[in-house]
C-alpha positions in Angstrom: 0.0 0.0 0.0 2.8 2.4 0.8 4.6 1.6 -2.4 1.5 2.1 -4.5 0.5 5.3 -2.7 3.9 6.8 -3.3 4.0 5.6 -6.9 0.6 7.2 -7.6 2.0 10.7 -6.8 2.9 13.0 -9.6 6.5 13.2 -10.7 7.3 16.3 -8.7 6.0 14.8 -5.4 7.7 11.5 -6.1 11.1 13.2 -6.6 10.9 15.1 -3.3 12.1 13.4 0.0 9.0 12.2 1.9 8.3 13.2 5.5 6.7 10.7 7.8 4.8 12.0 10.9 6.1 9.7 13.6 4.6 9.8 17.1 6.2 6.5 18.2 2.9 4.7 18.1 2.3 1.5 16.1 0.6 3.2 13.2 3.3 5.7 12.5 6.2 3.3 13.2 4.7 0.7 10.8 4.3 3.4 8.2 7.8 4.7 8.6 9.2 1.1 8.4 7.2 0.5 5.2 8.3 3.9 3.7 12.0 3.0 4.3 11.5 -0.6 3.0 10.1 0.6 -0.4 12.5 3.5 -0.8 14.6 3.1 -4.0 18.3 2.8 -3.4 19.0 5.9 -5.4 15.8 7.7 -4.3 15.5 10.6 -1.9 16.0 10.0 1.9 13.0 9.3 4.1 12.6 12.0 6.8 10.6 11.7 10.0 9.2 14.4 12.2 8.3 13.7 15.8 5.9 16.5 17.0 6.2 17.1 20.7 2.9 18.7 21.9 4.0 19.2 25.5 0.6 18.1 26.9 1.8 15.2 29.1 4.4 14.7 31.8 7.5 13.1 30.2 6.5 14.4 26.7 10.0 15.5 25.7 11.5 12.2 26.8 8.9 10.2 24.8 9.5 12.4 21.7 13.3 11.7 22.1 12.6 8.0 22.4 10.5 8.0 19.3 13.1 9.9 17.4 15.8 7.4 18.5 13.7 4.5 17.1 13.0 6.3 13.9 16.7 7.1 13.5 17.6 3.5 14.2 15.3 2.5 11.3 17.3 4.8 9.0 15.2 7.9 8.8 16.5 11.5 8.9 14.8 12.6 12.1 13.7 15.9 13.7 11.8 16.6 16.9 9.5 19.5 16.5 8.1 21.1 19.7 4.8 23.0 19.3 2.6 25.1 21.5 -1.0 23.9 21.7 -3.5 26.8 22.2 -6.5 28.3 20.6 -10.2 27.6 20.2 -12.0 24.3 19.9 -10.6 22.4 22.8 -7.3 20.5 23.2 -8.0 17.9 20.5 -8.6 20.6 17.8 -5.8 22.8 19.0 -3.3 20.0 19.0 -4.3 19.0 15.5 -3.9 22.5 14.2 -0.5 22.8 15.8 0.6 19.4 14.6 -0.4 20.0 11.0 1.2 23.4 10.9 4.5 22.0 12.3 4.5 19.0 9.9 3.9 21.3 6.9 6.8 23.6 8.0 9.1 20.6 8.7 8.9 19.3 5.1 12.5 18.9 3.7 11.3 20.3 0.4 8.3 22.4 -0.7 7.0 19.4 -2.8 7.6 16.8 -0.1 4.5 14.6 0.7 3.8 14.2 4.4 2.9 10.6 5.2 0.3 10.2 8.0 -0.5 6.9 9.7 -4.3 7.1 9.7 -5.8 3.6 9.4 -9.2 2.3 8.4 -10.2 2.5 12.1 -9.4 6.2 12.1 -11.5 6.6 8.9 -14.5 4.9 10.6 -14.1 7.2 13.6 -14.0 10.3 11.4 -17.2 9.2 9.6 -19.0 8.7 12.9 -17.8 12.1 14.2 -19.2 13.8 11.1 -22.5 11.9 11.3 -22.9 12.8 15.0 -22.2 16.4 14.4 -24.5 16.7 11.4 -21.6 18.0 9.3 -22.9 16.8 6.0 -21.5 14.6 3.2 -18.2 16.5 2.9 -17.3 15.7 6.5 -18.7 12.1 6.4 -16.6 11.5 3.2 -13.7 11.2 5.6 -10.0 11.5 4.8 -8.6 11.2 1.3 -5.5 9.1 0.6 -3.9 12.1 -1.2 -4.8 15.6 -0.1 -1.6 17.6 -0.8 0.7 17.6 1.0 -0.9 14.9 3.1 -0.6 11.2 2.1 -2.4 8.5 4.0 -1.3 5.1 2.6 -2.8 3.0 5.4 -6.5 4.0 5.1 -7.3 0.5 4.0 -5.3 -1.2 6.9 -6.8 -2.1 10.3 -5.1 -0.8 13.4 -4.5 -4.3 14.5 -2.3 -4.9 11.4 0.1 -2.1 12.3 0.4 -3.5 15.8 1.2 -6.9 14.4 3.7 -5.4 12.0 5.6 -3.6 14.8 5.6 -6.8 16.9 7.0 -8.8 14.0 9.7 -6.1 13.4 10.5 -5.8 17.1 9.6 -2.2 17.2 8.7 -0.7 20.6 5.4 1.0 19.8 4.2 3.6 22.3 0.6 3.7 23.5 -0.4 7.4 23.9 -2.4 7.6 27.2 -4.6 10.3 25.5 -5.9 7.6 23.1 -7.6 5.9 26.0 -8.6 9.0 27.9 -12.5 9.2 28.1 -12.3 13.0 28.2 -11.6 13.0 24.5 -14.5 12.4 22.0 -12.4 10.3 19.6 -11.3 8.1 22.5 -14.9 7.4 23.5 -15.7 6.5 20.0 -12.8 4.1 19.7 -13.3 2.3 23.0 -17.0 2.6 23.7 -19.1 3.4 20.6 -17.5 1.4 17.8 -17.1 -1.8 19.9 -20.7 -1.6 20.9 -21.8 -1.1 17.2 -19.7 -4.0 16.2 -21.4 -6.2 18.8 -24.9 -5.0 18.0 -24.6 -5.2 14.2 -22.6 -8.4 14.1 -19.2 -7.0 13.1 -17.8 -5.3 10.0 -18.9 -1.8 11.1 -15.6 -0.1 10.7 -15.1 -1.4 7.2 -18.7 -0.5 6.3 -18.1 3.1 7.5 -15.0 3.3 5.5 -16.9 2.1 2.4 -19.5 4.7 3.1 -16.8 7.4 3.2 -15.5 6.2 -0.2 -19.0 6.3 -1.7 -19.6 9.8 -0.4 -16.3 11.0 -1.7 -17.2 9.8 -5.2 -20.6 11.5 -5.0 -18.9 14.7 -3.7 -16.4 14.7 -6.4 -19.2 14.6 -9.0 -21.1 17.4 -7.3 -17.9 19.5 -7.1 -17.2 19.0 -10.8 -20.8 20.1 -11.6 -20.4 23.1 -9.2 -17.2 24.1 -11.0 -19.0 24.3 -14.3 -21.8 26.4 -12.8 -19.3 28.7 -11.0 -17.3 29.3 -14.2 -20.5 30.3 -16.0 -21.6 32.5 -13.1 -18.4 34.5 -12.5 -18.7 38.1 -13.3 -15.6 39.9 -12.1 -15.6 39.8 -8.3 -19.4 39.0 -8.4 -21.4 36.0 -9.6 -24.4 36.1 -11.9 -27.7 34.9 -10.5 -29.1 33.1 -13.6 -26.5 30.2 -13.7 -26.9 29.7 -10.0 -30.7 29.7 -10.1 -30.7 27.1 -12.9 -28.6 24.7 -10.8 -29.9 22.1 -8.3 -29.6 23.2 -4.6 -26.6 21.0 -3.7 -24.6 22.2 -6.8 -25.6 25.8 -6.2 -24.4 25.7 -2.6 -21.1 24.1 -3.5 -20.5 26.7 -6.2 -21.2 29.5 -3.8 -19.0 27.8 -1.1 -16.0 27.8 -3.5 -16.7 31.4 -4.5 -17.0 32.7 -0.9 -13.9 30.8 0.3 -11.8 32.0 -2.7 -13.0 35.6 -1.9 -11.7 35.3 1.7 -14.8 34.3 3.7 -14.1 32.0 6.6 -16.1 29.5 8.8 -18.9 29.3 6.3 -21.6 26.9 7.6 -24.4 25.0 5.9 -26.8 27.6 7.3 -24.8 30.4 5.7 -24.7 28.5 2.4 -28.4 27.8 2.3 -29.2 31.5 3.0 -26.7 32.6 0.3 -28.2 30.1 -2.2 -31.7 31.5 -1.5 -30.5 34.9 -2.8 -30.6 33.4 -6.3 -34.3 32.5 -6.0 -36.9 34.9 -7.5 -37.6 37.7 -5.0 -40.8 37.5 -3.1 -41.6 41.2 -3.5 -40.6 43.9 -5.9 -37.2 44.5 -4.3 -34.2 42.5 -5.6 -31.8 44.0 -2.9 -31.2 41.4 -0.2 -28.3 40.5 2.0 -26.9 37.5 4.0 -24.5 38.2 6.9 -21.3 36.0 6.9 -18.6 35.5 9.5 -15.7 37.9 9.5 -17.8 41.1 9.0 -18.8 40.2 5.5 -22.2 40.2 3.7 -23.4 38.7 0.4 -25.6 41.2 -1.4 -28.0 40.6 -4.3 -27.9 43.5 -6.7 -30.4 42.9 -9.5 -28.8 40.0 -11.4 -25.6 39.6 -9.4 -24.4 38.5 -6.0 -21.7 40.7 -4.6 -19.5 40.0 -1.5 -18.5 43.1 0.5 -17.6 44.3 3.9 -20.7 44.7 6.1 -22.0 48.2 6.4 -23.1 48.7 10.0 -25.9 51.1 10.8 -24.9 54.5 12.0 -24.5 54.9 15.7 -22.8 51.6 16.3 
């Protein structure tokens, strides 16, 4: 799987030295060992980055131990300390810090970053999206290649990475946070998914991963249709109403989402997109001047046959 995932990259990414995110756990150690095993003798060196979050006692020592194992396998290793802070709780903040550090640690701008997410992680991601009502885009889960992130193990069960480390004699580390019930993903892993497997007779994780793959295919088709609509609707910095009004709702919302994000809008939710898409409907009254407020002090305004994104104009006296 690692060989085929690396081989499927474009020539530029294949030529750059890969970076493996290595926590010292079974998934990342098995991934690193595989990346080193499939490396061509004359190919670029395999690098490894150990992100040290500083969230647990002994975190620096554990990071150093993981780096020692990675170096012993033959990787070029760096330990990258990060500061975990910001909104969304410790899980979200740690993820932001980790991904930013890994992106910065790439040995070359074109280097792929290999992540050890497994089929089990994919199943958990689908359940999280389902439970939060995040829509098909979230429930479609993680992609194998989402530049610069490469996830070769999405078809591999977590048990297989543990077995691989045992067979290779690699001392895999069990992160205590992965079993901490304070964290949502931990509860899904140890409580929810095992119960679903028991109640539904097994195969749940694989079924959730298949669901994600199906949703990604559907999403890709909708994205392609939305790109055609958006190309027809673009009118300078605005978009024309007519091509949007002719498109089905899901395609219209995706087209508007891409337009808004490209124009600098942030944190656009499904509610925002549905309100924005309604601006393309025929007006209920004589006026065709309507607005939708968006995060970041922006508003989307309908001006006759166009939708215009602008800085919100607050009423006088505020």
